[in-house]
LODO-299354 format. One line per 5 residues: number of its first residue (from 1); their letters; for each residue y, x, z of N, C-alpha, C. Coordinates in steps of 0.05 Angstrom, whole numbers, plus 5000, padded with zeros to 4 digits. Layout:
N
NUM) A) Y/X/Z/Y/X/Z/Y/X/Z | ... .
This chain:
216
1) MTVPI) 2989/7001/1795/2990/7023/1777/2996/7015/1747 | 3006/7034/1732/3008/7033/1704/2999/7054/1691 | 2973/7053/1674/2962/7071/1660/2977/7071/1629 | 2990/7094/1626/3002/7089/1599/2982/7096/1574 | 2962/7093/1571/2942/7092/1550/2928/7062/1555 .
6) PRPGK) 2920/7057/1533/2900/7026/1537/2874/7039/1552 | 2864/7025/1564/2835/7033/1578/2818/7037/1557 | 2809/7062/1554/2786/7071/1537/2758/7057/1543 | 2743/7057/1521/2714/7045/1527/2695/7066/1540 | 2704/7091/1540/2687/7114/1553/2705/7137/1554 .
11) IVCVG) 2704/7151/1579/2710/7177/1583/2698/7197/1580 | 2696/7217/1564/2674/7236/1561/2688/7264/1567 | 2676/7283/1585/2690/7300/1595/2669/7324/1591 | 2681/7349/1590/2667/7375/1583/2667/7393/1604 | 2651/7399/1616/2650/7421/1637/2647/7452/1631 .
16) LNYKD) 2656/7467/1645/2654/7494/1643/2663/7504/1614 | 2690/7495/1610/2696/7499/1580/2720/7514/1577 | 2728/7534/1594/2747/7557/1597/2735/7577/1600 | 2739/7601/1587/2723/7626/1591/2736/7635/1620 | 2760/7634/1629/2775/7641/1654/2760/7628/1680 .
21) HAEEQ) 2751/7599/1671/2741/7584/1697/2711/7590/1695 | 2696/7598/1681/2669/7611/1677/2667/7634/1696 | 2687/7654/1690/2693/7675/1701/2698/7675/1732 | 2715/7656/1743/2725/7654/1771/2698/7648/1790 | 2677/7634/1773/2652/7626/1792/2627/7638/1784 .
26) GAELP) 2634/7664/1766/2608/7682/1763/2585/7664/1747 | 2594/7647/1730/2577/7633/1711/2575/7640/1686 | 2550/7640/1676/2546/7648/1642/2560/7630/1627 | 2567/7634/1607/2585/7618/1585/2562/7603/1575 | 2565/7573/1573/2548/7553/1564/2540/7557/1536 .
31) AAPLL) 2515/7552/1526/2508/7554/1500/2521/7528/1482 | 2524/7511/1496/2535/7481/1485/2558/7473/1503 | 2568/7451/1494/2588/7431/1512/2571/7420/1533 | 2579/7420/1561/2563/7413/1581/2581/7384/1585 | 2568/7363/1578/2585/7339/1579/2576/7324/1604 .
36) FAKFT) 2593/7302/1618/2593/7281/1634/2611/7265/1629 | 2611/7242/1648/2628/7218/1647/2641/7216/1670 | 2666/7203/1666/2684/7189/1689/2686/7157/1681 | 2681/7143/1704/2686/7112/1704/2714/7109/1698 | 2719/7087/1677/2747/7082/1671/2764/7072/1694 .
41) TSLIG) 2755/7059/1715/2768/7053/1739/2777/7073/1751 | 2775/7096/1741/2786/7123/1759/2814/7127/1745 | 2824/7114/1722/2845/7115/1707/2871/7110/1730 | 2894/7125/1730/2919/7120/1737/2939/7130/1722 | 2964/7126/1725/2986/7134/1710/3000/7156/1725 .
46) PGDPI) 3027/7166/1715/3043/7183/1732/3059/7167/1753 | 3056/7187/1775/3067/7177/1795/3051/7157/1813 | 3029/7143/1805/3012/7134/1821/2996/7155/1838 | 2990/7141/1861/2978/7159/1884/2949/7166/1878 | 2939/7190/1880/2909/7199/1880/2905/7189/1910 .
51) VIPPI) 2880/7170/1912/2878/7158/1937/2849/7173/1944 | 2841/7188/1968/2818/7198/1975/2802/7184/1995 | 2785/7176/1986/2765/7154/2001/2754/7171/2024 | 2744/7156/2043/2739/7170/2069/2715/7187/2070 | 2697/7179/2047/2674/7198/2044/2673/7224/2031 .
56) VTKCD) 2700/7228/2018/2707/7249/2010/2719/7272/2023 | 2712/7294/2030/2717/7316/2047/2731/7341/2031 | 2723/7343/2004/2733/7364/1986/2743/7353/1959 | 2769/7350/1960/2786/7333/1939/2796/7355/1924 | 2790/7361/1893/2806/7382/1876/2815/7371/1853 .
61) YEAEL) 2833/7386/1844/2851/7383/1822/2837/7398/1796 | 2842/7385/1772/2832/7400/1748/2855/7396/1729 | 2872/7412/1721/2887/7407/1693/2873/7412/1671 | 2877/7389/1655/2862/7385/1631/2878/7376/1605 | 2871/7384/1580/2886/7370/1558/2864/7342/1547 .
66) GVVIG) 2876/7318/1549/2862/7298/1540/2865/7292/1510 | 2843/7282/1498/2844/7278/1470/2837/7247/1461 | 2856/7232/1453/2851/7205/1453/2842/7199/1423 | 2819/7187/1417/2807/7177/1390/2819/7159/1377 | 2823/7162/1351/2842/7142/1338/2824/7128/1321 .
71) TTVRG) 2800/7129/1314/2783/7112/1301/2756/7123/1302 | 2739/7101/1295/2706/7099/1303/2697/7125/1284 | 2676/7143/1300/2666/7162/1285/2635/7170/1292 | 2620/7174/1280/2589/7179/1290/2578/7201/1270 | 2568/7221/1280/2561/7243/1259/2581/7261/1246 .
76) VSKEN) 2604/7259/1257/2627/7272/1246/2621/7306/1241 | 2640/7316/1228/2631/7349/1223/2652/7358/1236 | 2650/7382/1242/2668/7396/1259/2695/7400/1240 | 2690/7405/1211/2710/7404/1192/2726/7379/1194 | 2718/7359/1195/2730/7334/1190/2738/7319/1222 .
81) AFEAV) 2734/7334/1246/2732/7321/1268/2762/7312/1274 | 2785/7329/1266/2812/7324/1275/2820/7297/1261 | 2806/7295/1243/2816/7259/1226/2814/7241/1247 | 2796/7243/1263/2790/7219/1287/2811/7220/1309 | 2824/7243/1311/2842/7246/1335/2867/7225/1331 .
86) AGYVV) 2877/7210/1350/2901/7193/1351/2922/7213/1367 | 2917/7227/1385/2939/7244/1399/2927/7252/1424 | 2946/7263/1439/2939/7280/1462/2950/7269/1493 | 2938/7276/1511/2950/7264/1537/2943/7290/1563 | 2968/7292/1575/2958/7310/1598/2947/7295/1620 .
91) ANDVS) 2924/7306/1631/2900/7298/1647/2902/7309/1672 | 2886/7302/1691/2879/7311/1719/2853/7297/1728 | 2831/7318/1724/2798/7310/1727/2797/7315/1759 | 2811/7299/1773/2806/7301/1804/2774/7302/1807 | 2767/7317/1827/2739/7324/1830/2729/7319/1861 .
96) ARDLQ) 2708/7303/1870/2707/7305/1896/2679/7326/1897 | 2691/7347/1904/2669/7373/1903/2650/7371/1927 | 2646/7355/1940/2627/7355/1968/2606/7338/1950 | 2615/7313/1935/2598/7292/1923/2585/7305/1899 | 2599/7313/1883/2594/7330/1857/2573/7349/1862 .
101) FSDGQ) 2572/7368/1884/2552/7392/1886/2526/7384/1902 | 2534/7362/1918/2508/7349/1934/2490/7332/1918 | 2499/7322/1903/2489/7297/1886/2472/7314/1861 | 2477/7336/1854/2465/7351/1830/2470/7340/1806 | 2486/7321/1803/2497/7310/1774/2527/7298/1785 .
106) WTRGK) 2542/7295/1761/2570/7294/1774/2585/7272/1768 | 2573/7250/1764/2584/7225/1756/2598/7213/1780 | 2587/7211/1806/2596/7200/1826/2622/7218/1836 | 2618/7243/1840/2635/7258/1848/2663/7262/1827 | 2661/7249/1804/2685/7255/1786/2695/7223/1786 .
111) SPDTF) 2685/7205/1793/2694/7179/1785/2703/7161/1806 | 2713/7171/1828/2721/7155/1849/2747/7142/1837 | 2756/7119/1851/2778/7104/1834/2808/7125/1844 | 2825/7125/1823/2852/7138/1822/2849/7167/1818 | 2820/7177/1807/2809/7204/1807/2819/7217/1776 .
116) CPVGP) 2830/7197/1758/2839/7209/1728/2866/7204/1720 | 2885/7212/1734/2916/7212/1729/2916/7219/1696 | 2930/7203/1681/2935/7214/1654/2969/7208/1645 | 2972/7220/1625/3007/7220/1621/3000/7203/1594 | 3026/7195/1583/3032/7180/1558/3020/7196/1533 .
121) LVPVA) 3010/7183/1512/2999/7188/1489/3025/7208/1469 | 3018/7230/1464/3036/7248/1441/3017/7248/1416 | 3023/7235/1392/3016/7236/1369/3006/7257/1365 | 2982/7259/1348/2972/7285/1339/2996/7300/1320 | 3007/7288/1302/3028/7300/1290/3049/7315/1302 .
126) EVTDP) 3044/7311/1327/3071/7322/1345/3057/7349/1358 | 3039/7354/1354/3023/7381/1372/3014/7399/1348 | 3024/7420/1339/3017/7437/1320/2994/7446/1324 | 2986/7459/1344/2961/7472/1346/2955/7466/1373 | 2936/7451/1376/2923/7441/1404/2906/7464/1417 .
131) HALAI) 2898/7485/1402/2888/7506/1414/2907/7531/1422 | 2935/7523/1426/2948/7547/1433/2972/7531/1449 | 2963/7519/1468/2982/7506/1490/2981/7521/1519 | 3002/7528/1531/2996/7535/1560/2992/7510/1574 | 2978/7513/1596/2968/7492/1611/2971/7500/1642 .
136) RAILN) 2984/7482/1658/2988/7491/1687/2977/7465/1704 | 2976/7475/1732/2975/7460/1749/2992/7471/1777 | 3010/7453/1786/3027/7462/1805/3022/7443/1832 | 3018/7458/1856/3009/7441/1875/3032/7445/1897 | 3044/7428/1908/3065/7428/1930/3089/7453/1918 .
141) GDTVQ) 3092/7453/1893/3113/7474/1880/3098/7498/1877 | 3075/7504/1882/3065/7528/1878/3048/7527/1849 | 3047/7546/1831/3028/7545/1812/3000/7555/1814 | 2981/7538/1814/2954/7541/1823/2934/7552/1799 | 2941/7537/1776/2929/7544/1747/2949/7551/1730 .
146) DSTTA) 2946/7570/1713/2964/7576/1694/2952/7595/1666 | 2942/7578/1649/2923/7590/1628/2937/7576/1602 | 2920/7578/1582/2926/7568/1556/2897/7556/1543 | 2903/7538/1525/2885/7523/1518/2871/7542/1498 | 2881/7568/1487/2863/7588/1471/2838/7596/1487 .
151) NLIFG) 2836/7590/1508/2815/7599/1526/2794/7581/1525 | 2796/7557/1517/2769/7541/1511/2749/7553/1497 | 2724/7549/1510/2698/7561/1498/2696/7539/1473 | 2693/7522/1477/2688/7500/1453/2711/7486/1440 | 2720/7491/1422/2745/7473/1410/2743/7447/1405 .
156) IDEVI) 2767/7434/1408/2772/7403/1404/2749/7391/1381 | 2753/7407/1362/2733/7400/1334/2709/7402/1342 | 2699/7421/1354/2671/7426/1362/2662/7404/1380 | 2676/7399/1398/2671/7377/1423/2666/7351/1405 | 2684/7343/1391/2682/7316/1380/2653/7314/1358 .
161) AYVSQ) 2653/7339/1347/2626/7335/1330/2602/7338/1348 | 2604/7352/1364/2581/7356/1386/2576/7328/1398 | 2596/7315/1410/2594/7290/1419/2581/7269/1402 | 2597/7268/1378/2587/7249/1355/2562/7249/1343 | 2547/7269/1354/2519/7277/1341/2497/7253/1353 .
166) TTTLE) 2504/7244/1376/2488/7224/1396/2507/7197/1402 | 2532/7200/1402/2548/7180/1416/2567/7171/1396 | 2573/7144/1388/2595/7135/1372/2616/7138/1387 | 2637/7154/1379/2666/7153/1389/2683/7130/1375 | 2693/7113/1393/2707/7094/1382/2742/7094/1389 .
171) AGDLI) 2757/7079/1379/2784/7082/1376/2794/7074/1408 | 2805/7096/1419/2816/7088/1449/2799/7107/1464 | 2776/7115/1458/2758/7135/1477/2779/7159/1484 | 2769/7166/1512/2785/7193/1517/2769/7214/1519 | 2774/7238/1516/2757/7265/1515/2776/7281/1535 .
176) LTGTP) 2765/7284/1557/2774/7309/1574/2760/7338/1565 | 2778/7357/1560/2770/7383/1551/2763/7403/1569 | 2766/7401/1592/2755/7424/1606/2780/7436/1624 | 2777/7451/1640/2800/7460/1661/2797/7488/1662 | 2816/7502/1665/2820/7533/1667/2815/7543/1693 .
181) AGVGV) 2817/7568/1697/2811/7580/1729/2839/7573/1749 | 2830/7572/1770/2851/7567/1795/2840/7541/1808 | 2822/7527/1798/2814/7500/1819/2810/7509/1848 | 2817/7492/1864/2819/7499/1894/2794/7504/1906 | 2766/7497/1899/2745/7499/1910/2735/7530/1902 .
186) FRDPQ) 2745/7546/1885/2740/7569/1877/2762/7589/1887 | 2780/7580/1897/2806/7599/1909/2793/7609/1937 | 2800/7637/1946/2800/7644/1965/2826/7652/1987 | 2831/7638/2002/2812/7616/2013/2818/7587/1995 | 2803/7567/2003/2800/7543/1987/2826/7533/1990 .
191) RLLAP) 2838/7515/1966/2860/7502/1971/2854/7478/1955 | 2844/7455/1975/2841/7429/1965/2864/7411/1970 | 2863/7389/1958/2878/7369/1956/2877/7350/1987 | 2905/7344/1996/2901/7331/2020/2926/7310/2025 | 2922/7284/2041/2940/7269/2043/2968/7285/2043 .
196) GDEIT) 2990/7272/2034/3019/7289/2032/3022/7310/2011 | 3002/7314/1997/3008/7332/1976/3020/7320/1951 | 3034/7339/1928/3039/7329/1903/3025/7348/1884 | 3013/7340/1861/3000/7351/1847/3018/7349/1817 | 3026/7369/1800/3032/7366/1776/3021/7378/1758 .
201) IEIDG) 3011/7369/1736/2997/7384/1714/3018/7388/1687 | 3021/7403/1677/3041/7411/1656/3017/7425/1636 | 3031/7410/1608/3016/7428/1581/3043/7427/1568 | 3048/7446/1556/3067/7450/1534/3071/7439/1512 | 3085/7421/1505/3085/7410/1477/3071/7376/1484 .
206) VGSIT) 3059/7374/1507/3047/7349/1512/3062/7331/1536 | 3072/7346/1557/3084/7338/1574/3076/7342/1601 | 3083/7328/1620/3072/7331/1649/3070/7305/1669 | 3054/7306/1685/3049/7287/1705/3049/7293/1731 | 3057/7282/1745/3062/7287/1778/3049/7264/1794 .
211) NPVTA) 3031/7269/1811/3021/7248/1830/3018/7255/1861 | 3026/7235/1876/3020/7241/1904/2993/7238/1909 | 2983/7249/1936/2957/7244/1944/2958/7230/1973 | 2947/7212/1976/2943/7192/1999/2916/7192/2006 | 2911/7181/2032/2883/7178/2043/2880/7144/2042 .
216) A) 2856/7135/2037/2851/7108/2031/2853/7097/2062 .
């Protein structure tokens, strides 16, 4: 597999960060960013297979805008946060819902190998407004997520500033900013990933990635 960005020191993720995603599950909007991590061994590139391990019975997709940090920052202000951004990637925060919900915390369910497909880096100067990008997930040709980063609850600058209050962000670190409505586990009926599927994530101005789904 070929990951199109250097392996980051850490992957910081934000849960429940789209208004429409909170609404689809009947959740209150969070008062502060809800942070969790994915292990870096989950990274794969475009075209690489998402491999579902035997232990996972509910594998889900999550279209996300990824932010790649370009310089080391700690305690950065919201006003200066974008100075730390190198660029953006299309990402899929693949999730083992059965493990995520049964564990009570999310690390194991978010971190199986191959559960973080990412696309090539688009330099920050090429994205005029990261808070106004159409974002979609397309499963086997059907659009299952269709939203915009304008629905983010906490913007990219807010997230960077919040994370850096306690954790040094280093060049190459990856931040996944959350997913909009339409994930498989909250659809009726549920529509989860299965071997033989193909999932595409598209973000206007950033690109798209497509990955097949297989069983281990």
